[in-house]
C-alpha positions as a printed Julia matrix, in Angstrom:
189×3 Matrix{Float64}:
  -3.97   -8.01   18.53
  -1.92   -7.63   15.27
   1.62   -9.37   14.82
   4.44   -7.55   16.67
   6.57   -6.44   13.88
  10.27   -5.03   15.04
  12.29   -3.15   12.62
  14.89   -5.51   11.58
  12.89   -8.62   11.97
  10.23   -7.27    9.52
  12.41   -6.32    6.75
  14.4    -9.45    6.99
  11.38  -10.88    6.71
  10.04   -9.23    3.37
  13.38   -9.62    1.83
  13.73  -13.42    2.9
  10.05  -13.65    1.34
  10.95  -11.7    -1.99
  11.7   -13.72   -5.01
  15.59  -13.04   -5.52
  16.05  -10.1    -7.49
  19.34   -7.81   -8.92
  20.38   -4.51   -9.66
  17.87   -1.99  -10.23
  14.87   -4.38   -8.94
  16.52   -5.22   -5.75
  17.12   -1.74   -5.09
  13.01   -1.17   -5.87
  12.15   -4.31   -3.8
  14.56   -3.24   -0.97
  12.8     0.36   -0.96
   9.46   -0.79   -1.01
  10.1    -3.84    1.87
  11.61   -0.83    3.94
   8.53    1.36    3.44
   6.13   -1.36    4.18
   7.74   -2.54    7.38
   7.32    1.21    8.54
   3.72    0.97    7.63
   3.02   -2.21    9.24
   5.04   -1.19   12.41
   2.95    1.39   13.28
  -0.03   -1.04   14.05
   2.39   -3.1    16.41
   0.63   -4.59   19.5
  -3.02   -2.76   18.53
  -6.8    -4.2    18.94
  -9.22   -4.17   16.29
 -10.75   -1.16   18.3
  -7.54    0.9    18.38
  -6.73   -0.01   14.67
 -10.27    1.63   13.6
  -9.75    4.67   15.59
  -9.34    8.07   14.26
  -7.1     9.85   16.27
  -7.04   13.39   14.12
  -9.3    16.08   11.78
  -8.84   13.55    9.05
 -11.22   10.31    8.24
  -7.78    8.19    8.26
  -7.44    5.29   10.85
  -4.33    2.63   11.03
  -6.42   -0.28    9.81
  -8.32    1.72    6.9
  -4.49    2.99    5.86
  -3.5    -0.48    5.5
  -6.27   -1.61    3.54
  -6.22    1.28    1.27
  -2.39    1.06    0.58
  -2.88   -2.82    0.03
  -5.99   -2.05   -2.26
  -3.94    0.76   -4.32
  -0.82   -1.57   -4.77
  -3.04   -4.37   -5.9
  -4.88   -2.12   -8.61
  -1.47   -0.72   -9.97
  -0.14   -4.27  -10.27
  -3.29   -5.5   -12.07
  -2.64   -1.99  -14.22
   0.93   -3.15  -14.96
  -0.7    -6.68  -16.18
  -3.81   -5.46  -17.74
  -3.49   -1.86  -18.57
  -6.35    1.19  -17.72
  -9.09   -1.36  -18.1
  -8.14   -3.2   -14.5
  -8.61    0.68  -12.53
 -11.51    1.92  -14.52
 -12.79    5.29  -15.92
 -12.43    7.44  -12.92
 -13.99   10.27  -14.49
 -17.16    8.25  -15.1
 -17.52    7.56  -11.33
 -20.67    8.71   -9.4
 -20.98   10.24   -5.98
 -22.17    6.7    -4.58
 -19.01    5.18   -6.24
 -17.16    7.44   -4.18
 -18.33    6.88   -1.03
 -17.81    3.35   -1.42
 -14.43    4.0    -2.26
 -14.25    5.62    1.21
 -14.81    2.23    3.0
 -10.96    1.36    1.7
  -9.85    4.27    4.28
 -11.89    2.44    7.11
 -11.6    -1.01    9.06
 -15.08   -2.09    8.91
 -16.73   -3.75   11.7
 -16.48   -7.0     9.77
 -12.97   -6.6     9.39
  -9.54   -7.26   11.34
  -6.41   -5.77   11.59
  -4.91   -9.21   11.08
  -6.86   -9.92    8.11
  -6.06   -6.77    6.6
  -2.34   -7.14    7.24
  -2.53  -10.48    5.7
  -4.25   -9.23    2.73
  -1.51   -6.74    2.67
   1.35   -9.37    2.64
  -0.49  -11.29   -0.07
  -0.19   -8.11   -2.46
   3.1    -7.22   -1.03
   4.38  -11.04   -2.24
   2.43  -10.76   -5.56
   4.35   -7.34   -6.54
   7.43   -8.66   -5.29
   6.92  -11.56   -7.31
   6.0    -9.39  -10.69
   8.86   -6.96  -10.06
  11.15   -9.88  -10.13
  10.03  -11.71  -13.12
   8.4    -9.09  -15.49
  10.45   -9.43  -18.8
  10.71   -5.4   -18.9
  10.55   -2.76  -16.25
  10.04   -0.28  -19.24
   6.89   -1.99  -20.64
   4.11    0.92  -20.64
   0.48    1.1   -20.65
  -1.66    4.14  -20.78
  -2.97    5.83  -17.7
  -6.38    5.35  -16.9
  -8.94    8.16  -17.25
  -8.31   10.6   -14.03
  -8.76   14.39  -13.35
  -5.13   13.92  -11.85
  -3.66   12.46  -14.86
  -2.47   13.79  -18.03
  -4.52   13.0   -20.7
  -2.59   10.41  -23.18
  -0.1     9.89  -20.61
   1.61    6.34  -20.04
   3.84    5.09  -17.41
   6.11    2.14  -17.45
   6.29   -0.72  -15.0
   9.38    1.13  -13.35
   7.59    4.19  -12.76
   4.24    2.41  -11.41
   6.57    0.46   -8.58
   8.04    4.22   -7.76
   4.82    5.48   -7.55
   3.73    2.58   -5.02
   6.84    3.07   -3.03
   5.91    6.97   -2.83
   2.34    6.02   -1.87
   3.51    3.34    0.69
   6.05    6.3     2.41
   3.46    8.83    2.48
   1.1     6.88    4.13
   3.87    5.3     6.67
   4.32    8.96    7.64
   0.54    9.3     7.96
   0.14    6.18    9.99
   3.26    7.49   12.44
   1.04   10.51   13.13
  -2.15    8.73   13.75
  -0.33    6.11   16.18
   1.37    8.89   17.84
  -1.68   10.52   18.36
  -3.28    7.46   19.55
  -1.17    6.16   22.29
   2.35    8.25   22.29
   4.17    5.55   20.39
   6.23    6.36   17.24
   7.94    4.46   14.66
  11.07    6.6    14.81
  12.62    8.34   17.66
């Protein structure tokens, strides 16, 4: 079973564990904590088998979504720190590479929901620490090579954090649909 996360308790825990931030950084971290809470909340009281279950036409499952969002956030934080080499060249990926990446969207038989939630918590702490302590949110890196990025484009650390927030929110919505299809539970309403 996963931890039972309720709305206010989770947000309070996220904010209590986050390093002290002010101004824009506090706003970014608060919004990110809010989106993370919604995503994690969709897994409340689930077994590992339920977290692996596909309930829609897509390949997505709740455990896999948590795992994927943690992986994406980790990679973008590495990008802020190390540049495009942290993410690799997506234009050079083979079919086998893409097939391995598909496992990011699945809770594998050797994985547990508690384990991916714990990993996500560690990733979140690292991100929050970086957002709080990074000397300049305007620091920019060139984007990695990928068919979905404009060639030669650069993103600031601020833009990366906003992308992490958007990605988390998008997948929280996916998770809400999957959970409602699983057992009727909703994040809101």
